[in-house]
TORTORNU-571847 format. One record per residue (C-alpha): x, y, z; residue number from 1; residue in one letter. Coordinates in steps of 0.001 Angstrom, whole numbers. Example, Ala and Ser with C-alpha at 12.3 -4.5 7.8 and 13.67 -1.06 7.14 Angstrom:
BEGIN
@X = 12300 Y = -4500 Z = 7800 n = 1 res = A
@X = 13670 Y = -1060 Z = 7140 n = 2 res = S
REM end
This chain:
BEGIN
@X = 3919 Y = 7513 Z = 14406 n = 1 res = M
@X = 6041 Y = 6151 Z = 11506 n = 2 res = A
@X = 5984 Y = 9952 Z = 10103 n = 3 res = R
@X = 7619 Y = 10947 Z = 13005 n = 4 res = L
@X = 10641 Y = 8348 Z = 13152 n = 5 res = M
@X = 14236 Y = 9386 Z = 12163 n = 6 res = A
@X = 15258 Y = 9029 Z = 8684 n = 7 res = R
@X = 18394 Y = 7976 Z = 7008 n = 8 res = T
@X = 19814 Y = 9079 Z = 3892 n = 9 res = M
@X = 18400 Y = 7745 Z = 1101 n = 10 res = G
@X = 15370 Y = 6399 Z = 2740 n = 11 res = V
@X = 11583 Y = 7566 Z = 1702 n = 12 res = G
@X = 12501 Y = 10111 Z = 4335 n = 13 res = A
@X = 10729 Y = 13441 Z = 3381 n = 14 res = R
@X = 12468 Y = 16682 Z = 2749 n = 15 res = P
@X = 11245 Y = 20245 Z = 3981 n = 16 res = G
@X = 10380 Y = 22872 Z = 1431 n = 17 res = V
@X = 9433 Y = 26115 Z = 2988 n = 18 res = G
@X = 7014 Y = 28508 Z = 1560 n = 19 res = A
@X = 8948 Y = 29481 Z = -1194 n = 20 res = R
@X = 8500 Y = 32321 Z = -3739 n = 21 res = P
@X = 8343 Y = 29832 Z = -6628 n = 22 res = G
@X = 9925 Y = 29906 Z = -10301 n = 23 res = A
@X = 9422 Y = 33341 Z = -11798 n = 24 res = G
@X = 7663 Y = 35002 Z = -8531 n = 25 res = R
@X = 8542 Y = 37861 Z = -6804 n = 26 res = S
@X = 7758 Y = 39782 Z = -3798 n = 27 res = G
@X = 5653 Y = 42750 Z = -5498 n = 28 res = T
@X = 2512 Y = 43818 Z = -5312 n = 29 res = D
@X = 1531 Y = 41447 Z = -8050 n = 30 res = D
@X = 2245 Y = 38168 Z = -6303 n = 31 res = A
@X = -1609 Y = 37209 Z = -5803 n = 32 res = D
@X = -2118 Y = 37685 Z = -8959 n = 33 res = G
@X = 739 Y = 35244 Z = -10003 n = 34 res = V
@X = -188 Y = 32902 Z = -7076 n = 35 res = E
@X = -3545 Y = 32926 Z = -9045 n = 36 res = E
@X = -2100 Y = 31921 Z = -12237 n = 37 res = A
@X = 113 Y = 29572 Z = -10656 n = 38 res = V
@X = -2976 Y = 27488 Z = -9027 n = 39 res = E
@X = -5296 Y = 27867 Z = -12101 n = 40 res = Q
@X = -2109 Y = 25857 Z = -14272 n = 41 res = E
@X = -2243 Y = 23104 Z = -11452 n = 42 res = R
@X = -5691 Y = 23019 Z = -12033 n = 43 res = R
@X = -5427 Y = 22971 Z = -15824 n = 44 res = D
@X = -2577 Y = 20229 Z = -15537 n = 45 res = R
@X = -4558 Y = 17981 Z = -13427 n = 46 res = M
@X = -7465 Y = 18292 Z = -15868 n = 47 res = V
@X = -4967 Y = 17319 Z = -18952 n = 48 res = R
@X = -3814 Y = 14207 Z = -16927 n = 49 res = R
@X = -7488 Y = 13121 Z = -16015 n = 50 res = R
@X = -8119 Y = 13286 Z = -19697 n = 51 res = R
@X = -5085 Y = 11283 Z = -20508 n = 52 res = R
@X = -5746 Y = 8816 Z = -18235 n = 53 res = S
@X = -9901 Y = 8688 Z = -19541 n = 54 res = R
@X = -8193 Y = 8416 Z = -23376 n = 55 res = R
@X = -6254 Y = 5172 Z = -22141 n = 56 res = R
@X = -9149 Y = 3600 Z = -20385 n = 57 res = T
@X = -11549 Y = 4265 Z = -23227 n = 58 res = I
@X = -8612 Y = 2832 Z = -26027 n = 59 res = A
@X = -8448 Y = -552 Z = -23706 n = 60 res = G
@X = -11846 Y = -830 Z = -24046 n = 61 res = V
@X = -12107 Y = -291 Z = -27522 n = 62 res = A
@X = -9650 Y = -3072 Z = -28473 n = 63 res = M
@X = -12723 Y = -5488 Z = -27750 n = 64 res = G
@X = -12426 Y = -8907 Z = -26003 n = 65 res = P
@X = -10493 Y = -10617 Z = -28320 n = 66 res = V
@X = -7370 Y = -8556 Z = -28561 n = 67 res = L
@X = -7613 Y = -7633 Z = -24644 n = 68 res = F
@X = -7720 Y = -11628 Z = -24198 n = 69 res = F
@X = -4518 Y = -11893 Z = -26952 n = 70 res = A
@X = -3023 Y = -9424 Z = -24409 n = 71 res = L
@X = -3359 Y = -11080 Z = -21341 n = 72 res = V
@X = -2015 Y = -14232 Z = -22765 n = 73 res = L
@X = 1324 Y = -12217 Z = -23392 n = 74 res = I
@X = 1574 Y = -10796 Z = -20379 n = 75 res = V
@X = 1400 Y = -14098 Z = -18389 n = 76 res = F
@X = 3696 Y = -15708 Z = -20943 n = 77 res = A
@X = 6351 Y = -12902 Z = -20374 n = 78 res = A
@X = 6303 Y = -14292 Z = -16425 n = 79 res = G
@X = 3186 Y = -12904 Z = -14933 n = 80 res = G
@X = 712 Y = -10106 Z = -15055 n = 81 res = S
@X = 1517 Y = -6394 Z = -14697 n = 82 res = D
@X = 558 Y = -5027 Z = -11379 n = 83 res = P
@X = -460 Y = -1714 Z = -13471 n = 84 res = N
@X = -3053 Y = -3776 Z = -14840 n = 85 res = F
@X = -4858 Y = -4735 Z = -11644 n = 86 res = V
@X = -7891 Y = -2736 Z = -11158 n = 87 res = E
@X = -8555 Y = -391 Z = -7932 n = 88 res = P
@X = -10238 Y = -2125 Z = -5243 n = 89 res = S
@X = -13818 Y = -398 Z = -3436 n = 90 res = A
@X = -11113 Y = 633 Z = -1054 n = 91 res = T
@X = -8704 Y = 2161 Z = -2977 n = 92 res = A
@X = -11605 Y = 4061 Z = -5029 n = 93 res = L
@X = -12859 Y = 5200 Z = -1748 n = 94 res = S
@X = -9762 Y = 6075 Z = 88 n = 95 res = D
@X = -7414 Y = 7373 Z = -2244 n = 96 res = I
@X = -8234 Y = 11134 Z = -3835 n = 97 res = P
@X = -8893 Y = 10520 Z = -7851 n = 98 res = A
@X = -5771 Y = 12991 Z = -8368 n = 99 res = E
@X = -3664 Y = 10679 Z = -5963 n = 100 res = Y
@X = -4565 Y = 7308 Z = -7527 n = 101 res = L
@X = -3888 Y = 8915 Z = -11184 n = 102 res = T
@X = -608 Y = 10225 Z = -9595 n = 103 res = L
@X = 341 Y = 6880 Z = -8216 n = 104 res = Y
@X = -640 Y = 4900 Z = -11403 n = 105 res = Q
@X = 1152 Y = 6825 Z = -13778 n = 106 res = E
@X = 4422 Y = 7304 Z = -11425 n = 107 res = A
@X = 4687 Y = 3458 Z = -11341 n = 108 res = A
@X = 4189 Y = 2914 Z = -14841 n = 109 res = A
@X = 7007 Y = 5303 Z = -15459 n = 110 res = A
@X = 9413 Y = 2978 Z = -13234 n = 111 res = Q
@X = 7286 Y = -529 Z = -13858 n = 112 res = Q
@X = 6309 Y = -977 Z = -10013 n = 113 res = L
@X = 3274 Y = -1950 Z = -8327 n = 114 res = D
@X = 1457 Y = 1321 Z = -8101 n = 115 res = W
@X = -599 Y = -71 Z = -4964 n = 116 res = A
@X = 2638 Y = 97 Z = -2999 n = 117 res = I
@X = 3247 Y = 3294 Z = -3753 n = 118 res = L
@X = -474 Y = 4238 Z = -2735 n = 119 res = A
@X = 564 Y = 2269 Z = 221 n = 120 res = G
@X = 3415 Y = 4449 Z = 1235 n = 121 res = I
@X = 1350 Y = 7678 Z = 571 n = 122 res = G
@X = -1498 Y = 6450 Z = 2881 n = 123 res = K
@X = 1122 Y = 5489 Z = 5808 n = 124 res = V
@X = 3030 Y = 8756 Z = 4965 n = 125 res = E
@X = 506 Y = 11233 Z = 5038 n = 126 res = C
@X = -2878 Y = 9938 Z = 3855 n = 127 res = D
@X = -2816 Y = 10997 Z = 521 n = 128 res = H
@X = -2171 Y = 14624 Z = 1616 n = 129 res = G
@X = -4618 Y = 14691 Z = 4094 n = 130 res = R
@X = -3207 Y = 14481 Z = 7361 n = 131 res = S
@X = -2979 Y = 17653 Z = 9479 n = 132 res = Q
@X = 269 Y = 16810 Z = 11278 n = 133 res = L
@X = 3226 Y = 18667 Z = 10825 n = 134 res = E
@X = 5421 Y = 18357 Z = 7520 n = 135 res = G
@X = 2118 Y = 16981 Z = 5781 n = 136 res = C
@X = 413 Y = 20238 Z = 6305 n = 137 res = N
@X = 395 Y = 23134 Z = 5791 n = 138 res = P
@X = 2983 Y = 23563 Z = 3270 n = 139 res = R
@X = 6180 Y = 24616 Z = 4159 n = 140 res = G
@X = 6404 Y = 22846 Z = 7794 n = 141 res = T
@X = 8998 Y = 20296 Z = 8710 n = 142 res = V
@X = 8434 Y = 17716 Z = 11115 n = 143 res = N
@X = 11199 Y = 16543 Z = 13765 n = 144 res = V
@X = 12735 Y = 14174 Z = 11482 n = 145 res = A
@X = 13067 Y = 16690 Z = 8602 n = 146 res = G
@X = 10343 Y = 15237 Z = 6937 n = 147 res = A
@X = 7731 Y = 17492 Z = 4606 n = 148 res = R
@X = 5197 Y = 16897 Z = 1629 n = 149 res = G
@X = 2813 Y = 14085 Z = 832 n = 150 res = P
@X = 5431 Y = 11488 Z = 567 n = 151 res = M
@X = 7636 Y = 12853 Z = 3444 n = 152 res = Q
@X = 11004 Y = 13567 Z = 2018 n = 153 res = F
@X = 13966 Y = 14600 Z = 4139 n = 154 res = L
@X = 15599 Y = 17794 Z = 2574 n = 155 res = G
@X = 18953 Y = 15439 Z = 2199 n = 156 res = S
@X = 17146 Y = 12960 Z = 535 n = 157 res = T
@X = 15441 Y = 14877 Z = -2299 n = 158 res = W
@X = 18892 Y = 16538 Z = -2856 n = 159 res = R
@X = 22721 Y = 15854 Z = -2227 n = 160 res = L
@X = 24405 Y = 18510 Z = 80 n = 161 res = G
@X = 20856 Y = 20082 Z = 1414 n = 162 res = A
@X = 20409 Y = 19478 Z = 5320 n = 163 res = D
@X = 17771 Y = 17288 Z = 6012 n = 164 res = R
@X = 16161 Y = 20275 Z = 8019 n = 165 res = F
@X = 16413 Y = 22613 Z = 5036 n = 166 res = D
@X = 13240 Y = 24322 Z = 4754 n = 167 res = P
@X = 13400 Y = 25390 Z = 1110 n = 168 res = D
@X = 14767 Y = 22170 Z = -1616 n = 169 res = V
@X = 12625 Y = 22713 Z = -4671 n = 170 res = A
@X = 14913 Y = 23556 Z = -7568 n = 171 res = G
@X = 16004 Y = 21653 Z = -10907 n = 172 res = P
@X = 15103 Y = 18013 Z = -11122 n = 173 res = P
@X = 18276 Y = 15515 Z = -10731 n = 174 res = V
@X = 18159 Y = 13957 Z = -13855 n = 175 res = P
@X = 17474 Y = 10307 Z = -14123 n = 176 res = G
@X = 20250 Y = 8007 Z = -13542 n = 177 res = G
@X = 21987 Y = 10251 Z = -11056 n = 178 res = Q
@X = 20257 Y = 9401 Z = -7992 n = 179 res = E
@X = 23044 Y = 9256 Z = -5846 n = 180 res = R
@X = 22641 Y = 13126 Z = -5916 n = 181 res = Q
@X = 18764 Y = 12985 Z = -4542 n = 182 res = G
@X = 15550 Y = 12126 Z = -6150 n = 183 res = Y
@X = 14299 Y = 15505 Z = -6543 n = 184 res = A
@X = 11551 Y = 14826 Z = -9700 n = 185 res = T
@X = 9836 Y = 17229 Z = -11951 n = 186 res = D
@X = 6656 Y = 15078 Z = -12054 n = 187 res = G
@X = 4424 Y = 17738 Z = -13464 n = 188 res = N
@X = 6663 Y = 19058 Z = -16072 n = 189 res = G
@X = 6863 Y = 22588 Z = -14934 n = 190 res = D
@X = 10677 Y = 22730 Z = -15011 n = 191 res = G
@X = 10652 Y = 22776 Z = -10765 n = 192 res = V
@X = 11545 Y = 19343 Z = -8450 n = 193 res = A
@X = 9045 Y = 20416 Z = -5442 n = 194 res = D
@X = 8806 Y = 17736 Z = -2760 n = 195 res = P
@X = 5447 Y = 19876 Z = -1784 n = 196 res = W
@X = 4091 Y = 19126 Z = -4989 n = 197 res = D
@X = 1915 Y = 15809 Z = -4904 n = 198 res = P
@X = 3060 Y = 14699 Z = -8889 n = 199 res = A
@X = 6690 Y = 15655 Z = -8218 n = 200 res = D
@X = 7047 Y = 13850 Z = -4856 n = 201 res = A
@X = 5081 Y = 11014 Z = -5670 n = 202 res = I
@X = 7469 Y = 10476 Z = -8965 n = 203 res = H
@X = 10437 Y = 10804 Z = -6657 n = 204 res = A
@X = 9084 Y = 8166 Z = -4392 n = 205 res = A
@X = 8646 Y = 5815 Z = -7405 n = 206 res = A
@X = 12653 Y = 6586 Z = -8425 n = 207 res = R
@X = 13736 Y = 6076 Z = -4743 n = 208 res = L
@X = 11762 Y = 2519 Z = -4719 n = 209 res = L
@X = 13084 Y = 1444 Z = -8332 n = 210 res = R
@X = 16603 Y = 2681 Z = -7095 n = 211 res = A
@X = 16777 Y = 580 Z = -4309 n = 212 res = N
@X = 15608 Y = -2775 Z = -5734 n = 213 res = G
@X = 11848 Y = -2456 Z = -6680 n = 214 res = A
@X = 10464 Y = -4574 Z = -8481 n = 215 res = P
@X = 12769 Y = -7535 Z = -8015 n = 216 res = A
@X = 12200 Y = -6719 Z = -4220 n = 217 res = D
@X = 9937 Y = -4638 Z = -2614 n = 218 res = Y
@X = 10450 Y = -5530 Z = 809 n = 219 res = N
@X = 14231 Y = -3976 Z = 385 n = 220 res = A
@X = 12962 Y = -1197 Z = -1384 n = 221 res = A
@X = 10411 Y = -324 Z = 1503 n = 222 res = I
@X = 13114 Y = -709 Z = 4120 n = 223 res = W
@X = 15198 Y = 1586 Z = 2563 n = 224 res = A
@X = 12210 Y = 4136 Z = 2432 n = 225 res = Y
@X = 11950 Y = 3697 Z = 5926 n = 226 res = N
@X = 13821 Y = 1462 Z = 8289 n = 227 res = H
@X = 11039 Y = -96 Z = 10287 n = 228 res = S
@X = 9622 Y = -3588 Z = 10198 n = 229 res = D
@X = 6012 Y = -2318 Z = 11213 n = 230 res = A
@X = 6168 Y = 733 Z = 8650 n = 231 res = Y
@X = 6774 Y = -2257 Z = 5887 n = 232 res = R
@X = 4079 Y = -4134 Z = 7380 n = 233 res = A
@X = 1583 Y = -1298 Z = 7288 n = 234 res = Q
@X = 2418 Y = -432 Z = 3464 n = 235 res = V
@X = 2052 Y = -3844 Z = 2426 n = 236 res = L
@X = -1383 Y = -4518 Z = 4322 n = 237 res = T
@X = -2494 Y = -1149 Z = 2639 n = 238 res = W
@X = -1436 Y = -2114 Z = -849 n = 239 res = A
@X = -2922 Y = -5578 Z = -476 n = 240 res = Q
@X = -6311 Y = -3817 Z = 375 n = 241 res = S
@X = -5757 Y = -1498 Z = -3008 n = 242 res = Y
@X = -5218 Y = -4315 Z = -4974 n = 243 res = R
@X = -8106 Y = -6329 Z = -4224 n = 244 res = L
@X = -10782 Y = -5742 Z = -6743 n = 245 res = S
@X = -14372 Y = -7618 Z = -7946 n = 246 res = A
@X = -12444 Y = -8957 Z = -10460 n = 247 res = T
@X = -9846 Y = -10935 Z = -8674 n = 248 res = Q
@X = -10096 Y = -14432 Z = -8081 n = 249 res = P
@X = -10468 Y = -14935 Z = -4012 n = 250 res = G
@X = -11091 Y = -11231 Z = -3365 n = 251 res = A
@X = -13129 Y = -10758 Z = -475 n = 252 res = P
@X = -16420 Y = -10332 Z = -924 n = 253 res = S
@X = -18975 Y = -8329 Z = 1674 n = 254 res = G
@X = -16209 Y = -6395 Z = 3384 n = 255 res = V
@X = -16986 Y = -2521 Z = 3111 n = 256 res = P
@X = -14032 Y = -468 Z = 2472 n = 257 res = P
@X = -11904 Y = 1499 Z = 4758 n = 258 res = G
@X = -10218 Y = 1164 Z = 8220 n = 259 res = P
@X = -10300 Y = -2414 Z = 9543 n = 260 res = I
@X = -12747 Y = -2527 Z = 12292 n = 261 res = T
@X = -12905 Y = -5459 Z = 15149 n = 262 res = L
@X = -15333 Y = -7182 Z = 17184 n = 263 res = T
@X = -15205 Y = -10183 Z = 19237 n = 264 res = T
@X = -16995 Y = -13689 Z = 19105 n = 265 res = V
@X = -16659 Y = -15979 Z = 21962 n = 266 res = R
@X = -13336 Y = -14985 Z = 22277 n = 267 res = G
@X = -12184 Y = -14871 Z = 18716 n = 268 res = I
@X = -11613 Y = -11132 Z = 17237 n = 269 res = T
@X = -12448 Y = -10956 Z = 13672 n = 270 res = V
@X = -13185 Y = -8410 Z = 11294 n = 271 res = H
@X = -16648 Y = -6740 Z = 12084 n = 272 res = S
@X = -18150 Y = -7336 Z = 8654 n = 273 res = A
@X = -18110 Y = -11166 Z = 9148 n = 274 res = I
@X = -18906 Y = -11255 Z = 12979 n = 275 res = G
@X = -22559 Y = -11921 Z = 12711 n = 276 res = P
@X = -21673 Y = -14975 Z = 10192 n = 277 res = Q
@X = -18964 Y = -16450 Z = 12345 n = 278 res = L
@X = -21697 Y = -16113 Z = 15697 n = 279 res = E
@X = -23942 Y = -17999 Z = 13898 n = 280 res = A
@X = -21666 Y = -20883 Z = 12555 n = 281 res = M
@X = -20297 Y = -21361 Z = 16121 n = 282 res = L
@X = -23726 Y = -21001 Z = 17702 n = 283 res = A
@X = -24836 Y = -24105 Z = 15211 n = 284 res = A
@X = -21669 Y = -25879 Z = 16193 n = 285 res = A
@X = -22471 Y = -25692 Z = 19706 n = 286 res = Q
@X = -26093 Y = -26859 Z = 19070 n = 287 res = A
@X = -24060 Y = -30028 Z = 17899 n = 288 res = D
@X = -22473 Y = -30336 Z = 20949 n = 289 res = G
@X = -19090 Y = -28854 Z = 19224 n = 290 res = L
@X = -17303 Y = -25933 Z = 21144 n = 291 res = T
@X = -15145 Y = -24461 Z = 18604 n = 292 res = L
@X = -12251 Y = -22149 Z = 19646 n = 293 res = T
@X = -9339 Y = -20361 Z = 17887 n = 294 res = G
@X = -7510 Y = -17285 Z = 17141 n = 295 res = G
@X = -8570 Y = -14435 Z = 14469 n = 296 res = G
@X = -6824 Y = -11288 Z = 14126 n = 297 res = Y
@X = -3390 Y = -10930 Z = 14234 n = 298 res = R
@X = -1599 Y = -7324 Z = 14286 n = 299 res = S
@X = 1887 Y = -6714 Z = 11576 n = 300 res = S
@X = 3926 Y = -7175 Z = 14724 n = 301 res = D
@X = 2290 Y = -10619 Z = 15490 n = 302 res = Q
@X = 2574 Y = -11792 Z = 11846 n = 303 res = Q
@X = 6442 Y = -10490 Z = 11804 n = 304 res = I
@X = 6980 Y = -12502 Z = 15240 n = 305 res = A
@X = 5631 Y = -15800 Z = 13625 n = 306 res = L
@X = 7378 Y = -15416 Z = 10971 n = 307 res = R
@X = 11063 Y = -15131 Z = 12847 n = 308 res = R
@X = 9058 Y = -18277 Z = 14936 n = 309 res = A
@X = 8420 Y = -20319 Z = 11960 n = 310 res = H
@X = 10675 Y = -19507 Z = 9580 n = 311 res = C
@X = 14000 Y = -17538 Z = 10748 n = 312 res = G
@X = 15670 Y = -14786 Z = 11962 n = 313 res = T
@X = 16976 Y = -13234 Z = 8999 n = 314 res = S
@X = 15367 Y = -10601 Z = 6413 n = 315 res = N
@X = 14787 Y = -12960 Z = 3847 n = 316 res = Y
@X = 13104 Y = -15346 Z = 6015 n = 317 res = A
@X = 10664 Y = -13107 Z = 7583 n = 318 res = I
@X = 9907 Y = -11165 Z = 4792 n = 319 res = Y
@X = 10920 Y = -13381 Z = 1492 n = 320 res = E
@X = 10761 Y = -16975 Z = 2449 n = 321 res = M
@X = 7695 Y = -18490 Z = 462 n = 322 res = P
@X = 5069 Y = -19204 Z = 3456 n = 323 res = A
@X = 5478 Y = -22849 Z = 2469 n = 324 res = G
@X = 9156 Y = -22958 Z = 3216 n = 325 res = Q
@X = 8384 Y = -22244 Z = 6786 n = 326 res = C
@X = 7260 Y = -24532 Z = 9665 n = 327 res = S
@X = 4077 Y = -24713 Z = 9865 n = 328 res = P
@X = 3368 Y = -22878 Z = 6960 n = 329 res = P
@X = 3168 Y = -18795 Z = 7428 n = 330 res = T
@X = 1915 Y = -15987 Z = 5410 n = 331 res = A
@X = 4460 Y = -13200 Z = 4539 n = 332 res = R
@X = 3633 Y = -9975 Z = 6679 n = 333 res = P
@X = 1274 Y = -7934 Z = 4754 n = 334 res = G
@X = -97 Y = -10910 Z = 2815 n = 335 res = T
@X = -2045 Y = -12910 Z = 5767 n = 336 res = S
@X = -6241 Y = -12470 Z = 5964 n = 337 res = L
@X = -5425 Y = -12653 Z = 9662 n = 338 res = H
@X = -3712 Y = -9159 Z = 9307 n = 339 res = E
@X = -7246 Y = -8252 Z = 8228 n = 340 res = Q
@X = -9456 Y = -10655 Z = 10841 n = 341 res = G
@X = -10763 Y = -12495 Z = 8108 n = 342 res = L
@X = -9069 Y = -15630 Z = 8722 n = 343 res = A
@X = -9603 Y = -18210 Z = 11502 n = 344 res = I
@X = -7084 Y = -20978 Z = 12756 n = 345 res = D
@X = -9526 Y = -22916 Z = 14749 n = 346 res = F
@X = -7695 Y = -25027 Z = 18191 n = 347 res = N
@X = -8400 Y = -28716 Z = 17934 n = 348 res = N
@X = -8428 Y = -29269 Z = 13953 n = 349 res = C
@X = -4745 Y = -30021 Z = 13418 n = 350 res = S
@X = -5686 Y = -32594 Z = 11068 n = 351 res = T
@X = -8709 Y = -33731 Z = 8828 n = 352 res = R
@X = -9829 Y = -36737 Z = 11005 n = 353 res = S
@X = -10837 Y = -34315 Z = 13954 n = 354 res = T
@X = -14319 Y = -33901 Z = 14647 n = 355 res = R
@X = -13309 Y = -29818 Z = 14275 n = 356 res = C
@X = -12421 Y = -30136 Z = 10860 n = 357 res = F
@X = -15094 Y = -32862 Z = 9626 n = 358 res = Q
@X = -17796 Y = -30393 Z = 11027 n = 359 res = W
@X = -16667 Y = -27529 Z = 9329 n = 360 res = L
@X = -15920 Y = -29559 Z = 6277 n = 361 res = A
@X = -19466 Y = -30319 Z = 6314 n = 362 res = A
@X = -21006 Y = -26975 Z = 7431 n = 363 res = N
@X = -18586 Y = -24113 Z = 7367 n = 364 res = A
@X = -19201 Y = -23150 Z = 3807 n = 365 res = G
@X = -23120 Y = -22052 Z = 4537 n = 366 res = R
@X = -21396 Y = -19454 Z = 6833 n = 367 res = Y
@X = -19133 Y = -18162 Z = 3905 n = 368 res = G
@X = -16195 Y = -19497 Z = 5360 n = 369 res = F
@X = -13696 Y = -21793 Z = 3340 n = 370 res = R
@X = -10515 Y = -23993 Z = 4389 n = 371 res = N
@X = -6998 Y = -23661 Z = 2929 n = 372 res = L
@X = -6411 Y = -27377 Z = 1627 n = 373 res = P
@X = -2679 Y = -27378 Z = 3339 n = 374 res = S
@X = -3981 Y = -26453 Z = 6679 n = 375 res = E
@X = -6756 Y = -28204 Z = 8266 n = 376 res = P
@X = -7129 Y = -25877 Z = 11074 n = 377 res = W
@X = -7259 Y = -22421 Z = 8567 n = 378 res = H
@X = -10448 Y = -21096 Z = 7643 n = 379 res = W
@X = -10797 Y = -17546 Z = 5986 n = 380 res = S
@X = -13297 Y = -15960 Z = 3822 n = 381 res = I
@X = -12038 Y = -16742 Z = 432 n = 382 res = D
@X = -9951 Y = -19868 Z = 1291 n = 383 res = G
@X = -6506 Y = -18470 Z = 1456 n = 384 res = R
REM end
């Protein structure tokens, strides 16, 4: 798994923190009472954080539609929408614990980043703190790469001079602008930068992304976190699913949140949520004397291989080149609906004059499929 891959210095590699005594704690008989007080303070901080988040939301609603619309115009005039204005999707709300979702949004806002990218990293690394793999849980463990905590930092990445397997790298935070000294961050304001604390770890991950090219180049920033094409594709795929919401144009509808489940319908593998409608469409085409065949789901590795073949072999060509500059056009890894099993490329549909295209153009809409105008063969649940 990605968590077990060796990390390099400066990568979102995880640091290891052993079960440390903690700031101001001692080995006296009062340890249990102090632990209780520390835990209560942690809970109180989370309550205060949620209240601040709710106040921000209420304030936004209270602005009224006219002022809100004016702000949207200002954002787009400035060069595009702020990813932190994008509402979490049903997948995000069901998969990300409320505490973590708030932290991703706050840390991203502090560094002017896309919160969904941070959440994607948190998902792949330790399943938002829920994974029971060594280094993710229990607290104080370190995996074979030296990674630890919810965002899986190496000891040497957290703090310059520490060994990657150092079990305890908690301590003073590294000041902003001094990231060459490490990414140790105090995200919860308790004076200690601890890679096991979710607030500290998530804010540190945001700093690492910012220091390595984000938001201008998320591909490079994610690569700096973990030197793996497969890892980067996983993060981007999860980020995309977390951003999708009912308020966004073109957001897939009728697809349940959670992990992708696949089914194969007459040789075409797709998301199980659209299997019945695909079966109905293929049966209708068959009744009209037309056998439709093609390809649906692609893994991240397959999407990367297609980009190599259609776009070029450089890092830019694979991960950053606009899809339209590839021949044929090919979506960037992590952005294709094929990777979610929600798109199909039909055979014998290369032009609009083919019987395949003409039948689909007349009938596919009834089954919830739409065409990407630039590609007669490409049909998906939202035309992308």
